[in-house]
ChimeraX commands (.cxc) that place a marker at each C-alpha (Angstrom):
marker #1 position -11.09,-15.82,-23.35 radius 0.5
marker #1 position -11.11,-15.87,-19.57 radius 0.5
marker #1 position -8.81,-14.65,-16.82 radius 0.5
marker #1 position -8.54,-14.98,-13.06 radius 0.5
marker #1 position -7.35,-11.79,-11.37 radius 0.5
marker #1 position -5.72,-12.48,-8.01 radius 0.5
marker #1 position -6.86,-9.63,-5.77 radius 0.5
marker #1 position -7.04,-11.19,-2.31 radius 0.5
marker #1 position -3.77,-10.03,-0.73 radius 0.5
marker #1 position -3.55,-7.66,2.24 radius 0.5
marker #1 position -1.06,-5.22,0.68 radius 0.5
marker #1 position 0.75,-4.53,3.95 radius 0.5
marker #1 position 3.81,-2.92,2.29 radius 0.5
marker #1 position 1.59,-0.26,0.71 radius 0.5
marker #1 position -0.39,0.53,3.87 radius 0.5
marker #1 position 1.60,3.71,4.57 radius 0.5
marker #1 position 0.06,5.38,1.50 radius 0.5
marker #1 position -3.05,3.28,0.78 radius 0.5
marker #1 position -4.80,2.21,3.97 radius 0.5
marker #1 position -8.53,2.34,3.19 radius 0.5
marker #1 position -8.81,-0.20,0.37 radius 0.5
marker #1 position -7.33,-3.40,-1.12 radius 0.5
marker #1 position -4.00,-2.78,-2.85 radius 0.5
marker #1 position -5.33,-3.37,-6.40 radius 0.5
marker #1 position -7.98,-0.71,-5.74 radius 0.5
marker #1 position -5.37,1.98,-4.99 radius 0.5
marker #1 position -6.32,5.09,-6.93 radius 0.5
marker #1 position -4.29,6.14,-9.96 radius 0.5
marker #1 position -5.47,9.42,-11.50 radius 0.5
marker #1 position -8.94,8.84,-10.06 radius 0.5
marker #1 position -9.24,5.21,-11.20 radius 0.5
marker #1 position -8.42,2.02,-9.27 radius 0.5
marker #1 position -5.14,0.43,-10.39 radius 0.5
marker #1 position -7.04,-2.73,-11.25 radius 0.5
marker #1 position -9.14,-0.85,-13.80 radius 0.5
marker #1 position -5.98,-0.32,-15.85 radius 0.5
marker #1 position -5.34,-4.07,-15.66 radius 0.5
marker #1 position -8.92,-4.90,-16.68 radius 0.5
marker #1 position -8.69,-2.45,-19.59 radius 0.5
marker #1 position -5.47,-4.12,-20.77 radius 0.5
marker #1 position -7.11,-7.54,-20.61 radius 0.5
marker #1 position -10.18,-6.34,-22.51 radius 0.5
marker #1 position -7.95,-4.71,-25.13 radius 0.5
marker #1 position -6.35,-8.14,-25.67 radius 0.5
marker #1 position -9.64,-9.96,-26.25 radius 0.5
marker #1 position -10.25,-11.28,-22.74 radius 0.5
marker #1 position -13.96,-10.77,-22.14 radius 0.5
marker #1 position -14.62,-12.74,-18.95 radius 0.5
marker #1 position -12.86,-12.14,-15.64 radius 0.5
marker #1 position -13.06,-13.89,-12.28 radius 0.5
marker #1 position -11.94,-11.63,-9.44 radius 0.5
marker #1 position -10.36,-13.73,-6.68 radius 0.5
marker #1 position -10.98,-11.42,-3.74 radius 0.5
marker #1 position -10.48,-11.43,0.00 radius 0.5
marker #1 position -9.63,-8.38,2.11 radius 0.5
marker #1 position -12.36,-5.76,1.53 radius 0.5
marker #1 position -13.42,-7.68,-1.57 radius 0.5
marker #1 position -16.86,-6.07,-1.49 radius 0.5
marker #1 position -15.20,-2.82,-2.54 radius 0.5
marker #1 position -14.07,-4.53,-5.75 radius 0.5
marker #1 position -17.56,-5.86,-6.43 radius 0.5
marker #1 position -19.20,-2.50,-5.71 radius 0.5
marker #1 position -16.94,-0.80,-8.24 radius 0.5
marker #1 position -16.86,-3.32,-11.10 radius 0.5
marker #1 position -20.36,-4.78,-10.68 radius 0.5
marker #1 position -21.14,-7.25,-13.46 radius 0.5
marker #1 position -18.38,-5.76,-15.62 radius 0.5
marker #1 position -20.55,-4.46,-18.46 radius 0.5
marker #1 position -19.34,-0.85,-17.95 radius 0.5
marker #1 position -15.79,-2.10,-18.51 radius 0.5
marker #1 position -16.44,-4.28,-21.55 radius 0.5
marker #1 position -16.18,-7.60,-19.71 radius 0.5
marker #1 position -18.31,-10.11,-17.83 radius 0.5
marker #1 position -17.32,-10.47,-14.18 radius 0.5
marker #1 position -17.64,-13.08,-11.42 radius 0.5
marker #1 position -16.34,-12.99,-7.84 radius 0.5
marker #1 position -14.66,-15.78,-5.89 radius 0.5
marker #1 position -14.38,-14.79,-2.22 radius 0.5
marker #1 position -11.74,-16.16,0.16 radius 0.5
marker #1 position -12.74,-16.53,3.81 radius 0.5
marker #1 position -9.05,-16.80,4.72 radius 0.5
marker #1 position -5.77,-16.24,2.86 radius 0.5
marker #1 position -5.34,-19.11,0.41 radius 0.5
marker #1 position -2.10,-18.21,-1.35 radius 0.5
marker #1 position -1.86,-17.84,-5.12 radius 0.5
marker #1 position -2.59,-21.46,-6.05 radius 0.5
marker #1 position -5.28,-21.78,-3.39 radius 0.5
marker #1 position -7.01,-18.68,-4.75 radius 0.5
marker #1 position -6.90,-20.12,-8.27 radius 0.5
marker #1 position -8.46,-23.38,-7.05 radius 0.5
marker #1 position -11.13,-21.41,-5.19 radius 0.5
marker #1 position -11.97,-19.49,-8.37 radius 0.5
marker #1 position -12.06,-22.61,-10.58 radius 0.5
marker #1 position -15.85,-23.18,-10.29 radius 0.5
marker #1 position -16.39,-19.89,-12.14 radius 0.5
marker #1 position -14.12,-20.88,-15.05 radius 0.5
marker #1 position -16.00,-22.15,-18.11 radius 0.5
marker #1 position -13.21,-22.71,-20.66 radius 0.5
marker #1 position -10.47,-25.35,-20.92 radius 0.5
marker #1 position -7.76,-22.71,-20.43 radius 0.5
marker #1 position -7.66,-19.60,-18.29 radius 0.5
marker #1 position -5.18,-16.75,-17.87 radius 0.5
marker #1 position -4.06,-16.00,-14.33 radius 0.5
marker #1 position -2.36,-12.80,-13.18 radius 0.5
marker #1 position -1.86,-10.63,-10.13 radius 0.5
marker #1 position -4.22,-7.68,-9.84 radius 0.5
marker #1 position -1.49,-5.47,-8.36 radius 0.5
marker #1 position 0.83,-5.92,-11.35 radius 0.5
marker #1 position 0.61,-4.26,-14.75 radius 0.5
marker #1 position 2.52,-6.11,-17.48 radius 0.5
marker #1 position 1.97,-5.44,-21.17 radius 0.5
marker #1 position 2.26,-8.68,-23.13 radius 0.5
marker #1 position 0.84,-10.30,-26.24 radius 0.5
marker #1 position -1.83,-12.58,-24.74 radius 0.5
marker #1 position -2.61,-14.03,-28.15 radius 0.5
marker #1 position 0.99,-15.15,-28.55 radius 0.5
marker #1 position 0.87,-16.94,-25.21 radius 0.5
marker #1 position -2.31,-18.76,-26.23 radius 0.5
marker #1 position -0.91,-19.74,-29.64 radius 0.5
marker #1 position 2.28,-21.09,-28.08 radius 0.5
marker #1 position 0.28,-23.04,-25.51 radius 0.5
marker #1 position -1.90,-24.64,-28.16 radius 0.5
marker #1 position 0.89,-25.35,-30.65 radius 0.5
marker #1 position 3.05,-27.05,-28.00 radius 0.5
marker #1 position 0.15,-28.53,-26.01 radius 0.5
marker #1 position 1.42,-26.91,-22.82 radius 0.5
marker #1 position -0.20,-27.59,-19.48 radius 0.5
marker #1 position 0.98,-24.19,-18.32 radius 0.5
marker #1 position 2.40,-21.31,-20.34 radius 0.5
marker #1 position 4.01,-18.35,-18.63 radius 0.5
marker #1 position 5.81,-15.11,-19.39 radius 0.5
marker #1 position 9.30,-14.31,-18.14 radius 0.5
marker #1 position 11.01,-10.94,-18.00 radius 0.5
marker #1 position 14.65,-9.90,-18.00 radius 0.5
marker #1 position 16.19,-8.15,-14.99 radius 0.5
marker #1 position 19.72,-6.78,-14.50 radius 0.5
marker #1 position 20.23,-8.58,-11.17 radius 0.5
marker #1 position 18.62,-11.98,-10.59 radius 0.5
marker #1 position 20.08,-12.33,-7.08 radius 0.5
marker #1 position 17.08,-10.34,-5.79 radius 0.5
marker #1 position 14.64,-12.90,-7.23 radius 0.5
marker #1 position 14.28,-16.55,-8.08 radius 0.5
marker #1 position 15.65,-17.30,-11.55 radius 0.5
marker #1 position 13.37,-18.88,-14.15 radius 0.5
marker #1 position 14.91,-20.40,-17.27 radius 0.5
marker #1 position 13.46,-21.31,-20.66 radius 0.5
marker #1 position 15.32,-23.69,-22.96 radius 0.5
marker #1 position 13.91,-23.80,-26.50 radius 0.5
marker #1 position 10.64,-22.47,-25.14 radius 0.5
marker #1 position 10.31,-25.05,-22.35 radius 0.5
marker #1 position 10.67,-24.20,-18.66 radius 0.5
marker #1 position 13.74,-25.92,-17.23 radius 0.5
marker #1 position 14.27,-24.03,-13.95 radius 0.5
marker #1 position 11.97,-22.01,-11.73 radius 0.5
marker #1 position 12.51,-19.94,-8.56 radius 0.5
marker #1 position 16.15,-20.99,-8.48 radius 0.5
marker #1 position 18.12,-18.90,-5.99 radius 0.5
marker #1 position 21.30,-17.28,-7.32 radius 0.5
marker #1 position 23.80,-15.30,-5.27 radius 0.5
marker #1 position 25.61,-13.66,-8.21 radius 0.5
marker #1 position 24.45,-10.18,-9.20 radius 0.5
marker #1 position 24.11,-11.03,-12.89 radius 0.5
marker #1 position 21.41,-10.42,-15.53 radius 0.5
marker #1 position 18.85,-13.12,-16.14 radius 0.5
marker #1 position 15.18,-13.98,-16.48 radius 0.5
marker #1 position 12.55,-14.24,-13.76 radius 0.5
marker #1 position 8.87,-15.03,-13.50 radius 0.5
marker #1 position 6.67,-12.25,-14.91 radius 0.5
marker #1 position 3.55,-13.46,-13.09 radius 0.5
marker #1 position 1.23,-14.07,-16.07 radius 0.5
marker #1 position 0.12,-17.64,-16.75 radius 0.5
marker #1 position -2.18,-19.60,-19.04 radius 0.5
marker #1 position -3.28,-22.81,-17.33 radius 0.5
marker #1 position -5.25,-25.81,-18.44 radius 0.5
marker #1 position -8.31,-26.30,-16.29 radius 0.5
marker #1 position -7.26,-29.90,-15.70 radius 0.5
marker #1 position -4.04,-28.66,-14.09 radius 0.5
marker #1 position -5.95,-26.36,-11.73 radius 0.5
marker #1 position -7.90,-29.40,-10.52 radius 0.5
marker #1 position -4.62,-30.88,-9.23 radius 0.5
marker #1 position -4.18,-28.01,-6.75 radius 0.5
marker #1 position -5.11,-29.20,-3.24 radius 0.5
marker #1 position -7.60,-27.21,-1.20 radius 0.5
marker #1 position -6.39,-24.79,1.45 radius 0.5
marker #1 position -3.47,-22.39,1.43 radius 0.5
marker #1 position -1.11,-23.25,-1.44 radius 0.5
marker #1 position 1.51,-21.23,-3.33 radius 0.5
marker #1 position 1.62,-21.45,-7.11 radius 0.5
marker #1 position 5.19,-20.14,-7.31 radius 0.5
marker #1 position 6.76,-21.97,-4.38 radius 0.5
marker #1 position 4.84,-25.24,-4.41 radius 0.5
marker #1 position 2.82,-26.12,-7.49 radius 0.5
marker #1 position 5.04,-24.96,-10.37 radius 0.5
marker #1 position 8.20,-26.58,-8.89 radius 0.5
marker #1 position 6.15,-29.74,-8.30 radius 0.5
marker #1 position 4.77,-29.77,-11.85 radius 0.5
marker #1 position 8.26,-29.16,-13.24 radius 0.5
marker #1 position 9.63,-32.19,-11.37 radius 0.5
marker #1 position 6.71,-34.30,-12.55 radius 0.5
marker #1 position 7.48,-33.51,-16.17 radius 0.5
marker #1 position 4.36,-31.49,-16.91 radius 0.5
marker #1 position 4.55,-29.52,-20.15 radius 0.5
marker #1 position 5.52,-26.03,-18.98 radius 0.5
marker #1 position 6.79,-23.35,-21.35 radius 0.5
marker #1 position 6.55,-19.76,-22.45 radius 0.5
marker #1 position 8.52,-16.77,-23.71 radius 0.5
marker #1 position 10.51,-13.78,-22.47 radius 0.5
marker #1 position 8.73,-10.45,-22.85 radius 0.5
marker #1 position 10.16,-6.92,-22.73 radius 0.5
marker #1 position 6.87,-5.00,-22.32 radius 0.5
marker #1 position 6.15,-2.40,-19.66 radius 0.5
marker #1 position 6.10,-3.94,-16.17 radius 0.5
marker #1 position 5.33,-2.60,-12.71 radius 0.5
marker #1 position 4.28,-4.08,-9.38 radius 0.5
marker #1 position 2.70,-1.42,-7.14 radius 0.5
marker #1 position 3.44,-3.36,-3.95 radius 0.5
marker #1 position 5.67,-0.63,-2.53 radius 0.5
marker #1 position 5.03,3.14,-2.33 radius 0.5
marker #1 position 7.84,4.04,-4.74 radius 0.5
marker #1 position 6.36,1.86,-7.47 radius 0.5
marker #1 position 2.84,3.14,-6.76 radius 0.5
marker #1 position 3.95,6.74,-7.25 radius 0.5
marker #1 position 5.99,5.80,-10.34 radius 0.5
marker #1 position 2.95,4.25,-12.00 radius 0.5
marker #1 position 0.96,7.41,-11.34 radius 0.5
marker #1 position 3.67,9.41,-13.05 radius 0.5
marker #1 position 3.85,6.98,-15.98 radius 0.5
marker #1 position 0.10,7.35,-16.51 radius 0.5
marker #1 position 0.39,11.14,-16.46 radius 0.5
marker #1 position 3.23,11.02,-18.99 radius 0.5
marker #1 position 1.30,8.70,-21.30 radius 0.5
marker #1 position 3.86,5.90,-20.93 radius 0.5
marker #1 position 0.99,3.62,-19.96 radius 0.5
marker #1 position -1.53,3.60,-22.81 radius 0.5
marker #1 position -5.08,4.18,-21.64 radius 0.5
marker link #1:1,2 radius 0.2
marker link #1:2,3 radius 0.2
marker link #1:3,4 radius 0.2
marker link #1:4,5 radius 0.2
marker link #1:5,6 radius 0.2
marker link #1:6,7 radius 0.2
marker link #1:7,8 radius 0.2
marker link #1:8,9 radius 0.2
marker link #1:9,10 radius 0.2
marker link #1:10,11 radius 0.2
marker link #1:11,12 radius 0.2
marker link #1:12,13 radius 0.2
marker link #1:13,14 radius 0.2
marker link #1:14,15 radius 0.2
marker link #1:15,16 radius 0.2
marker link #1:16,17 radius 0.2
marker link #1:17,18 radius 0.2
marker link #1:18,19 radius 0.2
marker link #1:19,20 radius 0.2
marker link #1:20,21 radius 0.2
marker link #1:21,22 radius 0.2
marker link #1:22,23 radius 0.2
marker link #1:23,24 radius 0.2
marker link #1:24,25 radius 0.2
marker link #1:25,26 radius 0.2
marker link #1:26,27 radius 0.2
marker link #1:27,28 radius 0.2
marker link #1:28,29 radius 0.2
marker link #1:29,30 radius 0.2
marker link #1:30,31 radius 0.2
marker link #1:31,32 radius 0.2
marker link #1:32,33 radius 0.2
marker link #1:33,34 radius 0.2
marker link #1:34,35 radius 0.2
marker link #1:35,36 radius 0.2
marker link #1:36,37 radius 0.2
marker link #1:37,38 radius 0.2
marker link #1:38,39 radius 0.2
marker link #1:39,40 radius 0.2
marker link #1:40,41 radius 0.2
marker link #1:41,42 radius 0.2
marker link #1:42,43 radius 0.2
marker link #1:43,44 radius 0.2
marker link #1:44,45 radius 0.2
marker link #1:45,46 radius 0.2
marker link #1:46,47 radius 0.2
marker link #1:47,48 radius 0.2
marker link #1:48,49 radius 0.2
marker link #1:49,50 radius 0.2
marker link #1:50,51 radius 0.2
marker link #1:51,52 radius 0.2
marker link #1:52,53 radius 0.2
marker link #1:53,54 radius 0.2
marker link #1:54,55 radius 0.2
marker link #1:55,56 radius 0.2
marker link #1:56,57 radius 0.2
marker link #1:57,58 radius 0.2
marker link #1:58,59 radius 0.2
marker link #1:59,60 radius 0.2
marker link #1:60,61 radius 0.2
marker link #1:61,62 radius 0.2
marker link #1:62,63 radius 0.2
marker link #1:63,64 radius 0.2
marker link #1:64,65 radius 0.2
marker link #1:65,66 radius 0.2
marker link #1:66,67 radius 0.2
marker link #1:67,68 radius 0.2
marker link #1:68,69 radius 0.2
marker link #1:69,70 radius 0.2
marker link #1:70,71 radius 0.2
marker link #1:71,72 radius 0.2
marker link #1:72,73 radius 0.2
marker link #1:73,74 radius 0.2
marker link #1:74,75 radius 0.2
marker link #1:75,76 radius 0.2
marker link #1:76,77 radius 0.2
marker link #1:77,78 radius 0.2
marker link #1:78,79 radius 0.2
marker link #1:79,80 radius 0.2
marker link #1:80,81 radius 0.2
marker link #1:81,82 radius 0.2
marker link #1:82,83 radius 0.2
marker link #1:83,84 radius 0.2
marker link #1:84,85 radius 0.2
marker link #1:85,86 radius 0.2
marker link #1:86,87 radius 0.2
marker link #1:87,88 radius 0.2
marker link #1:88,89 radius 0.2
marker link #1:89,90 radius 0.2
marker link #1:90,91 radius 0.2
marker link #1:91,92 radius 0.2
marker link #1:92,93 radius 0.2
marker link #1:93,94 radius 0.2
marker link #1:94,95 radius 0.2
marker link #1:95,96 radius 0.2
marker link #1:96,97 radius 0.2
marker link #1:97,98 radius 0.2
marker link #1:98,99 radius 0.2
marker link #1:99,100 radius 0.2
marker link #1:100,101 radius 0.2
marker link #1:101,102 radius 0.2
marker link #1:102,103 radius 0.2
marker link #1:103,104 radius 0.2
marker link #1:104,105 radius 0.2
marker link #1:105,106 radius 0.2
marker link #1:106,107 radius 0.2
marker link #1:107,108 radius 0.2
marker link #1:108,109 radius 0.2
marker link #1:109,110 radius 0.2
marker link #1:110,111 radius 0.2
marker link #1:111,112 radius 0.2
marker link #1:112,113 radius 0.2
marker link #1:113,114 radius 0.2
marker link #1:114,115 radius 0.2
marker link #1:115,116 radius 0.2
marker link #1:116,117 radius 0.2
marker link #1:117,118 radius 0.2
marker link #1:118,119 radius 0.2
marker link #1:119,120 radius 0.2
marker link #1:120,121 radius 0.2
marker link #1:121,122 radius 0.2
marker link #1:122,123 radius 0.2
marker link #1:123,124 radius 0.2
marker link #1:124,125 radius 0.2
marker link #1:125,126 radius 0.2
marker link #1:126,127 radius 0.2
marker link #1:127,128 radius 0.2
marker link #1:128,129 radius 0.2
marker link #1:129,130 radius 0.2
marker link #1:130,131 radius 0.2
marker link #1:131,132 radius 0.2
marker link #1:132,133 radius 0.2
marker link #1:133,134 radius 0.2
marker link #1:134,135 radius 0.2
marker link #1:135,136 radius 0.2
marker link #1:136,137 radius 0.2
marker link #1:137,138 radius 0.2
marker link #1:138,139 radius 0.2
marker link #1:139,140 radius 0.2
marker link #1:140,141 radius 0.2
marker link #1:141,142 radius 0.2
marker link #1:142,143 radius 0.2
marker link #1:143,144 radius 0.2
marker link #1:144,145 radius 0.2
marker link #1:145,146 radius 0.2
marker link #1:146,147 radius 0.2
marker link #1:147,148 radius 0.2
marker link #1:148,149 radius 0.2
marker link #1:149,150 radius 0.2
marker link #1:150,151 radius 0.2
marker link #1:151,152 radius 0.2
marker link #1:152,153 radius 0.2
marker link #1:153,154 radius 0.2
marker link #1:154,155 radius 0.2
marker link #1:155,156 radius 0.2
marker link #1:156,157 radius 0.2
marker link #1:157,158 radius 0.2
marker link #1:158,159 radius 0.2
marker link #1:159,160 radius 0.2
marker link #1:160,161 radius 0.2
marker link #1:161,162 radius 0.2
marker link #1:162,163 radius 0.2
marker link #1:163,164 radius 0.2
marker link #1:164,165 radius 0.2
marker link #1:165,166 radius 0.2
marker link #1:166,167 radius 0.2
marker link #1:167,168 radius 0.2
marker link #1:168,169 radius 0.2
marker link #1:169,170 radius 0.2
marker link #1:170,171 radius 0.2
marker link #1:171,172 radius 0.2
marker link #1:172,173 radius 0.2
marker link #1:173,174 radius 0.2
marker link #1:174,175 radius 0.2
marker link #1:175,176 radius 0.2
marker link #1:176,177 radius 0.2
marker link #1:177,178 radius 0.2
marker link #1:178,179 radius 0.2
marker link #1:179,180 radius 0.2
marker link #1:180,181 radius 0.2
marker link #1:181,182 radius 0.2
marker link #1:182,183 radius 0.2
marker link #1:183,184 radius 0.2
marker link #1:184,185 radius 0.2
marker link #1:185,186 radius 0.2
marker link #1:186,187 radius 0.2
marker link #1:187,188 radius 0.2
marker link #1:188,189 radius 0.2
marker link #1:189,190 radius 0.2
marker link #1:190,191 radius 0.2
marker link #1:191,192 radius 0.2
marker link #1:192,193 radius 0.2
marker link #1:193,194 radius 0.2
marker link #1:194,195 radius 0.2
marker link #1:195,196 radius 0.2
marker link #1:196,197 radius 0.2
marker link #1:197,198 radius 0.2
marker link #1:198,199 radius 0.2
marker link #1:199,200 radius 0.2
marker link #1:200,201 radius 0.2
marker link #1:201,202 radius 0.2
marker link #1:202,203 radius 0.2
marker link #1:203,204 radius 0.2
marker link #1:204,205 radius 0.2
marker link #1:205,206 radius 0.2
marker link #1:206,207 radius 0.2
marker link #1:207,208 radius 0.2
marker link #1:208,209 radius 0.2
marker link #1:209,210 radius 0.2
marker link #1:210,211 radius 0.2
marker link #1:211,212 radius 0.2
marker link #1:212,213 radius 0.2
marker link #1:213,214 radius 0.2
marker link #1:214,215 radius 0.2
marker link #1:215,216 radius 0.2
marker link #1:216,217 radius 0.2
marker link #1:217,218 radius 0.2
marker link #1:218,219 radius 0.2
marker link #1:219,220 radius 0.2
marker link #1:220,221 radius 0.2
marker link #1:221,222 radius 0.2
marker link #1:222,223 radius 0.2
marker link #1:223,224 radius 0.2
marker link #1:224,225 radius 0.2
marker link #1:225,226 radius 0.2
marker link #1:226,227 radius 0.2
marker link #1:227,228 radius 0.2
marker link #1:228,229 radius 0.2
marker link #1:229,230 radius 0.2
marker link #1:230,231 radius 0.2
marker link #1:231,232 radius 0.2
marker link #1:232,233 radius 0.2
marker link #1:233,234 radius 0.2
marker link #1:234,235 radius 0.2
view
């Protein structure tokens, strides 16, 4: 199984504590954050990873090399300019060899059952399968809704401070769908998924309650360090 790890962002919100490296390479107990993500992917049977890199991407390549020391095979898709999430996926597509590929953010750690996502995608012939997560207040995010396993709303703004489900940022896409992404800077969340939903593409998934953290802000970065020390994150 293959995955694209989106690691091309600038990480400006984390600059106050991590200024010398790309955000996914921020050190956690002596290891880059992204190594924890790669380990989680390998543990779930994903043995080939395409790093979609931009800012200081050479630092990623110098550390991970060809991937053999981490139990995976690695390729690198460099961005000359910021391409957005969908643009980065399109840029990495030439390195994808299978009909389906997982896509996730390299600065997010989310424990899910990747096999379940693949089975659901195959059983329902989904063009895109994704994972949602529950939050106590959806007004801070865009709401995503599944109805009988099919995506019926995505990035919907809500003003009420009520519980609900939002995008968890892990996807399984058909390669044919990736080919529909135009070149240049394109957002997966704000442009392509809403477009595919309107077009009636087969989009679905499940809600997952596994450990989740996005280290985009200093508070979350320090919390992940503490969770690793406490053994909350399995290594």
